[in-house]
C-alpha positions as CSV (number, residue, x, y, z in Angstrom):
1,M,-19.3,-19.1,13.9
2,N,-18.3,-19.4,10.6
3,H,-20.7,-17.6,9.2
4,Q,-19.4,-14.5,11.6
5,K,-15.9,-14.9,10.3
6,T,-17.1,-14.6,7.0
7,N,-19.0,-11.7,7.5
8,N,-15.9,-9.9,9.2
9,D,-13.5,-11.2,6.7
10,A,-15.9,-9.2,3.5
11,L,-16.1,-6.3,6.3
12,D,-12.5,-6.3,6.3
13,H,-12.2,-6.4,2.5
14,I,-15.0,-3.6,1.8
15,F,-13.0,-1.4,4.4
16,R,-10.3,-1.4,2.8
17,H,-11.1,-1.6,-0.9
18,E,-14.3,0.9,-1.1
19,Y,-13.3,3.5,1.8
20,G,-11.2,5.8,0.7
21,K,-13.2,6.0,-2.1
22,I,-16.3,7.0,0.7
23,I,-14.4,9.3,2.1
24,A,-13.6,10.8,-1.2
25,I,-17.0,11.1,-2.3
26,L,-18.1,13.1,1.1
27,I,-15.3,15.4,1.5
28,H,-16.2,16.7,-2.4
29,R,-19.5,16.9,-1.0
30,F,-19.3,18.2,2.8
31,G,-16.2,20.9,1.7
32,T,-12.4,19.8,3.7
33,T,-13.6,21.9,7.0
34,N,-16.1,18.8,8.2
35,I,-13.3,16.4,6.9
36,E,-13.1,15.3,11.2
37,K,-17.1,14.2,10.8
38,V,-16.7,12.7,7.7
39,E,-14.3,10.6,9.2
40,D,-16.6,9.7,12.1
41,A,-19.3,9.3,10.2
42,V,-17.5,6.4,8.1
43,Q,-16.5,5.5,11.4
44,D,-19.3,5.3,13.1
45,A,-21.2,3.3,9.6
46,L,-18.4,0.4,9.8
47,L,-19.0,-0.1,13.4
48,K,-22.9,0.0,11.9
49,A,-22.3,-2.9,9.5
50,M,-19.9,-5.4,12.0
51,Q,-22.5,-5.5,14.5
52,V,-25.6,-5.8,11.4
53,W,-23.4,-8.0,8.9
54,A,-22.1,-10.1,11.4
55,Y,-25.9,-11.6,11.8
56,K,-27.4,-11.0,9.1
57,N,-26.5,-11.3,4.8
58,I,-24.4,-8.0,3.9
59,P,-26.1,-6.9,1.1
60,D,-25.9,-6.7,-1.8
61,N,-24.6,-2.8,-2.6
62,P,-22.2,-2.5,0.5
63,T,-20.4,0.5,-0.2
64,A,-23.8,1.8,-1.3
65,W,-25.2,1.3,2.6
66,L,-22.3,2.4,4.1
67,L,-22.5,6.0,2.2
68,R,-26.3,6.1,2.8
69,V,-25.2,5.6,6.5
70,S,-22.0,8.2,6.6
71,N,-24.1,10.3,4.9
72,N,-26.9,10.8,6.6
73,N,-24.6,10.6,9.9
74,I,-23.4,13.7,8.8
75,I,-26.8,15.3,8.5
76,D,-27.4,13.9,11.6
77,M,-24.1,15.7,13.6
78,M,-24.5,19.1,11.2
79,R,-28.2,19.3,12.3
80,R,-26.8,19.4,16.2
81,D,-23.8,21.3,15.7
82,K,-25.9,25.1,15.5
83,K,-22.4,26.3,13.8
84,S,-23.1,24.5,11.2
85,D,-24.4,26.0,7.4
86,L,-26.5,24.5,6.5
87,Q,-27.2,24.4,2.7
88,N,-30.3,23.3,1.5
89,N,-29.2,19.7,-0.6
90,L,-28.3,18.9,2.7
91,N,-31.1,17.6,3.6
92,Q,-31.6,15.8,1.0
93,T,-30.5,12.3,1.6
94,I,-29.1,9.9,-1.0
95,D,-32.3,7.6,1.2
96,Q,-34.0,9.6,-1.5
97,V,-32.0,8.3,-4.4
98,N,-33.4,5.1,-5.1
99,D,-31.0,1.6,-5.9
100,E,-30.7,2.5,-9.8
101,Q,-29.6,5.9,-9.6
102,E,-27.4,5.4,-6.6
103,D,-25.9,2.1,-8.6
104,V,-24.6,4.5,-11.9
105,F,-23.8,7.7,-9.4
106,L,-21.5,5.4,-7.5
107,N,-19.9,4.6,-11.0
108,N,-19.9,7.5,-12.1
109,T,-17.9,9.2,-8.7
110,I,-15.8,7.2,-7.5
111,N,-13.3,7.2,-9.6
112,D,-12.6,11.0,-10.6
113,N,-13.1,11.9,-7.3
114,Q,-10.5,9.9,-5.3
115,L,-8.2,10.6,-8.1
116,K,-9.0,14.4,-7.2
117,M,-9.1,13.6,-3.0
118,I,-5.1,12.2,-4.4
119,F,-4.5,15.6,-5.8
120,A,-5.9,17.3,-3.0
121,C,-4.0,15.9,0.2
122,C,-0.7,16.5,-2.7
123,N,-1.4,20.4,-2.4
124,P,1.6,21.9,-2.0
125,S,1.3,24.4,0.6
126,L,1.4,21.3,3.0
127,S,4.5,19.4,4.3
128,I,5.3,16.7,1.5
129,N,5.1,14.1,5.3
130,Y,1.6,15.9,5.7
131,Q,0.6,14.7,1.9
132,I,1.4,11.4,2.2
133,I,0.4,10.7,6.1
134,L,-3.0,12.2,4.8
135,S,-3.3,10.5,2.0
136,L,-2.5,7.2,3.1
137,K,-5.4,7.6,6.1
138,L,-7.9,9.1,3.9
139,I,-7.3,7.5,0.9
140,G,-6.0,4.1,1.3
141,G,-7.1,4.0,5.4
142,F,-4.2,3.2,6.1
143,S,-3.6,2.8,10.6
144,N,-0.7,4.9,12.4
145,K,1.1,1.7,13.0
146,E,0.7,0.5,9.1
147,I,2.0,4.3,8.2
148,S,4.6,4.0,10.6
149,R,5.9,1.4,9.0
150,A,5.6,2.7,5.6
151,L,7.3,6.1,6.6
152,L,9.9,4.5,9.3
153,K,7.9,7.0,11.8
154,K,6.7,5.9,15.9
155,E,3.6,5.6,15.4
156,D,2.7,8.6,18.4
157,T,4.9,10.9,16.1
158,V,2.3,9.5,13.2
159,A,-1.1,10.1,15.0
160,K,0.4,13.7,15.8
161,S,1.4,14.5,12.0
162,F,-1.9,13.9,11.3
163,T,-4.1,15.7,13.6
164,R,-2.0,18.9,12.1
165,A,-2.2,17.8,8.6
166,K,-5.6,18.0,9.4
167,Q,-5.9,21.8,10.8
168,Q,-3.4,23.3,7.6
169,F,-5.7,20.7,5.0
170,K,-9.3,22.5,6.2
171,K,-6.6,26.1,6.0
172,H,-5.0,25.2,2.7
173,V,-7.4,23.0,0.6
174,K,-10.9,24.2,0.4
175,T,-12.4,22.0,-2.3
176,I,-11.7,19.3,-4.0
177,E,-10.8,19.8,-7.7
178,T,-8.5,18.5,-9.9
179,P,-5.7,20.9,-10.2
180,I,-4.7,23.0,-13.8
181,E,-1.6,21.4,-16.0
182,L,1.0,23.7,-13.4
183,G,-0.6,21.4,-10.3
184,L,-1.0,18.2,-11.6
185,S,3.2,18.7,-12.8
186,S,3.6,19.7,-9.1
187,R,1.9,17.8,-7.3
188,I,2.7,14.4,-9.5
189,H,6.2,12.8,-7.7
190,I,4.0,12.7,-4.4
191,V,1.0,11.6,-5.5
192,L,3.6,8.3,-7.3
193,K,4.9,8.0,-3.8
194,V,1.3,7.4,-1.9
195,I,0.2,4.7,-4.6
196,Y,3.8,3.3,-4.7
197,L,3.2,3.0,-0.6
198,L,-0.2,2.1,-0.8
199,F,1.0,-1.3,-3.3
200,S,4.0,-1.9,-1.1
201,E,1.8,-2.3,2.5
202,G,-0.8,-4.4,-0.2
203,Y,2.2,-6.7,-1.7
204,K,4.2,-7.4,2.0
205,A,1.5,-5.9,4.6
206,S,2.9,-5.2,7.7
207,S,0.8,-6.7,10.1
208,G,-3.3,-9.4,10.0
209,E,-3.6,-12.3,8.8
210,S,-2.5,-12.5,4.8
211,I,0.7,-11.2,3.8
212,I,-1.2,-10.1,0.3
213,K,-4.2,-7.5,0.6
214,K,-4.4,-8.5,-3.3
215,D,-7.6,-5.6,-3.0
216,I,-4.9,-2.7,-2.4
217,C,-2.3,-3.1,-4.6
218,F,-5.1,-4.0,-7.3
219,E,-6.6,-0.3,-6.5
220,A,-3.0,1.2,-6.4
221,I,-2.5,-0.3,-9.9
222,R,-5.7,1.1,-11.1
223,L,-5.0,4.4,-9.5
224,G,-2.1,3.8,-11.3
225,L,-3.4,3.7,-15.2
226,L,-6.0,6.4,-14.6
227,L,-3.1,8.6,-14.0
228,L,-1.3,8.0,-17.6
229,E,-4.6,9.4,-19.0
230,N,-4.0,12.5,-18.7
231,K,-1.2,12.9,-20.7
232,I,0.8,15.4,-18.4
233,Q,0.6,12.6,-15.9
234,Q,2.6,10.1,-18.8
235,S,6.3,11.0,-17.2
236,Q,8.7,8.1,-17.1
237,E,8.2,7.5,-13.1
238,T,4.4,6.8,-13.7
239,Y,5.1,4.4,-16.9
240,A,8.3,2.7,-14.6
241,L,5.7,2.5,-11.6
242,I,3.6,0.6,-13.4
243,A,5.6,-2.1,-14.5
244,L,7.3,-2.6,-10.6
245,M,3.4,-3.5,-10.2
246,C,2.9,-5.5,-12.8
247,F,6.0,-7.4,-12.0
248,H,5.1,-7.8,-8.8
249,T,1.8,-9.0,-9.0
250,S,2.9,-11.1,-11.8
251,R,4.0,-13.7,-9.4
252,F,1.0,-13.4,-6.6
253,E,-0.2,-17.0,-7.0
254,A,3.1,-18.2,-6.2
255,R,3.5,-16.6,-3.4
256,I,1.0,-18.5,-1.5
257,N,0.9,-22.3,-1.5
258,A,-2.5,-24.9,-1.7
259,F,-2.0,-24.2,2.4
260,N,-1.6,-20.8,2.8
261,E,1.8,-20.5,3.6
262,L,4.5,-18.2,2.8
263,V,6.4,-19.4,-0.2
264,D,9.5,-18.4,-0.6
265,L,11.0,-16.5,-4.2
266,E,13.1,-19.8,-4.6
267,H,10.4,-22.5,-4.1
268,Q,8.2,-20.6,-6.1
269,D,6.7,-22.1,-9.0
270,R,7.2,-20.0,-12.2
271,L,4.7,-21.7,-14.1
272,K,2.3,-19.8,-11.8
273,Y,3.7,-16.5,-13.0
274,D,1.2,-14.7,-14.5
275,K,2.9,-14.2,-18.0
276,E,0.2,-11.2,-19.2
277,L,1.1,-8.9,-16.1
278,I,4.4,-9.5,-17.3
279,A,4.2,-8.3,-20.2
280,L,2.3,-5.5,-19.3
281,G,4.7,-4.6,-17.0
282,I,7.7,-4.7,-20.0
283,K,5.8,-2.8,-22.2
284,H,5.6,0.2,-18.9
285,L,9.3,-0.2,-18.3
286,N,10.1,0.2,-22.1
287,L,7.8,3.1,-22.0
288,A,9.6,4.2,-19.0
289,T,13.4,4.3,-20.9
290,N,15.4,7.5,-21.0
291,K,18.6,7.1,-22.0
292,N,19.3,10.9,-21.1
293,I,18.3,10.9,-17.5
294,F,19.3,9.3,-14.7
295,P,16.3,6.1,-14.2
296,S,13.9,7.3,-11.5
297,S,14.0,3.8,-7.9
298,Y,10.6,3.1,-9.3
299,Y,12.7,2.4,-12.9
300,L,15.2,0.6,-10.8
301,Q,13.2,-1.8,-8.7
302,A,10.4,-2.4,-11.6
303,A,14.3,-3.6,-13.9
304,I,15.5,-5.7,-10.4
305,S,11.6,-7.4,-9.9
306,Y,12.2,-7.9,-13.4
307,Y,14.8,-10.1,-13.6
308,H,13.2,-11.9,-11.2
309,C,9.9,-12.7,-12.5
310,T,11.8,-13.8,-16.1
311,A,14.3,-15.8,-14.3
312,K,14.1,-19.2,-15.7
313,T,14.2,-20.6,-12.6
314,F,15.9,-19.3,-9.3
315,N,19.6,-20.2,-9.9
316,K,18.7,-19.1,-13.2
317,T,19.1,-15.7,-11.4
318,D,20.6,-13.0,-13.2
319,W,22.3,-11.8,-9.3
320,K,25.1,-9.7,-10.8
321,S,22.3,-7.4,-13.3
322,I,20.3,-7.3,-9.5
323,L,22.9,-6.2,-7.4
324,Y,24.3,-3.6,-10.0
325,L,20.9,-2.0,-9.4
326,Y,21.0,-2.0,-6.0
327,D,23.6,-0.4,-6.0
328,L,22.5,2.5,-8.3
329,Q,19.7,3.1,-6.7
330,L,21.5,2.7,-3.2
331,K,23.1,5.4,-4.9
332,H,20.3,7.8,-5.6
333,Q,18.5,7.5,-2.6
334,Y,19.6,6.0,0.4
335,S,17.3,3.6,2.5
336,P,18.2,1.1,4.7
337,I,15.4,-1.5,3.3
338,I,16.6,-1.2,-0.3
339,G,20.5,-1.6,1.7
340,L,18.9,-5.1,3.1
341,N,17.5,-6.0,0.2
342,R,20.7,-5.4,-2.0
343,I,22.6,-8.3,1.0
344,I,20.5,-11.4,-0.9
345,P,22.3,-10.7,-4.1
346,Y,25.4,-9.6,-3.1
347,Y,25.6,-13.1,-0.8
348,K,24.8,-15.0,-4.2
349,L,27.4,-13.8,-5.3
350,Y,30.2,-13.5,-2.4
351,G,29.0,-16.5,0.1
352,A,26.8,-16.7,3.2
353,Q,30.5,-15.2,5.2
354,K,30.8,-11.6,3.1
355,G,26.9,-11.8,3.0
356,L,27.5,-11.2,7.4
357,I,29.8,-8.4,6.7
358,A,28.1,-6.4,4.8
359,L,24.5,-7.2,6.8
360,N,25.8,-6.3,10.1
361,K,26.7,-2.7,8.9
362,Y,22.5,-2.2,9.0
363,K,22.1,-3.5,12.6
364,A,21.5,-1.0,14.4
365,E,19.5,0.7,11.7
366,A,17.6,-1.9,11.4
367,N,16.7,-2.1,15.2
368,A,15.9,1.1,15.5
369,L,13.0,0.7,13.1
370,K,11.8,-3.0,14.5
371,N,12.6,-4.2,11.3
372,T,12.3,-8.2,11.1
373,L,14.0,-7.5,7.2
374,F,17.7,-8.0,9.2
375,Y,16.9,-10.7,11.0
376,S,14.9,-13.4,8.1
377,I,17.9,-12.8,6.1
378,K,20.5,-13.2,8.6
379,G,19.0,-16.5,9.3
380,E,19.1,-16.7,6.2
381,L,23.1,-16.1,6.0
382,Y,23.8,-18.9,8.8
383,K,21.6,-21.6,7.7
384,D,23.8,-21.4,4.7
385,L,27.0,-21.5,6.6
386,E,25.5,-24.7,9.0
387,E,25.4,-22.1,12.3
388,N,22.1,-23.6,12.5
389,K,21.7,-22.4,16.4
390,L,22.9,-19.0,15.4
391,S,20.0,-19.6,12.1
392,K,17.4,-20.3,14.9
393,M,17.9,-16.9,17.0
394,A,17.8,-14.6,14.5
395,L,13.9,-16.0,13.0
396,E,13.1,-16.6,16.4
397,K,14.4,-12.5,16.6
398,A,12.3,-12.3,13.5
399,I,9.3,-13.9,14.7
400,D,9.1,-11.1,17.7
401,L,9.0,-8.5,15.1
402,S,6.3,-9.5,13.1
403,E,3.0,-8.4,13.5
404,N,2.2,-10.5,10.1
405,E,0.0,-14.1,11.2
406,M,1.4,-15.5,7.5
407,E,4.8,-14.6,8.0
408,I,5.0,-15.8,11.4
409,K,3.8,-19.3,10.4
410,H,6.3,-19.5,7.5
411,L,9.1,-18.2,9.5
412,K,7.8,-20.9,12.9
413,K,8.3,-23.4,9.4
414,K,12.0,-21.9,9.2
415,I,13.2,-23.4,12.6
416,K,11.4,-26.3,12.3
417,A,13.3,-27.3,9.5
418,L,16.7,-26.5,10.9
419,K,18.7,-29.3,11.3
């Protein structure tokens, strides 16, 4: 049983970490018109892996195994489909390449094709909504539910949009190539948003056993750093996003304790914060600083995270500066999630009673989004006011809305701690 669970956990890691790489390679090889075949082929390969690896050892190079099986699956589909115009090179499968050559192929191909794939998905001929959904699906391997949470949309709306997006993708995107300079600059804003959403899902997973999916976060950072290799993409937004991701990632080891439990910011061991990542974040935040233009949303978020990372203790946090940054963010780009996060510094400065009044302004939006954050904050505010019964009710509502096992466990622990 333990062996099977270990294999399933490893497969889940491989799926989230390697899915986008395999998709990018295969669409580059077989063309955008075969996007559905690529999806089906990869899904079938993953299903086969679940069946085989549950009882056998995972191969030394699981990515190569999945790529080989997926590649062969597509060729089989195309041979069965008389409408397919099979090219001569389709008859050569990865099975015919020895392991050493395959490793070289993978190492030389993955990074380039993944970035090309993101830029292809962010083709300006597609709506911004389609660009983001395609990227999260094909590069991030996101489920419809995860995308619905990230974009604050209904799940069935996401599913329909993805179907339409694929049709538009096949129509407007013929090849997976990095665009020329003008194309790069026109797409970078959406590319950064995709990387940000990838990171956000890894930093606070909407579902699953763990609140953190480190592999997704580090993949997002890697993609961000790859962007900096091109001078056109060395913008304030790019530097700021990398700073934000570095600051957030620096606290990973402190967010989960030895018992695999979530730890609130107030109780985190700050000695566990990664000083190198904080330094890297500060470096990129400085590179992003430009007094002549209004700071981007990524810059403001990075600055907020900077104050949290560098405060010596929770009680010494500069709540006044953090509140100011949230106010700037709301003026720049309104979002109920930003508004909810703003409640924390506001409450720390002005008290729980005023915090509740400010919080209730977001009740309707929070209920529509079915977001746990509203009720988690409400529970904290009532606890501070020693209204334990009301605190418990709010935390129980948050539990009902949560789909993340670690978060649910954390909320239950909070209820148990109420006097």
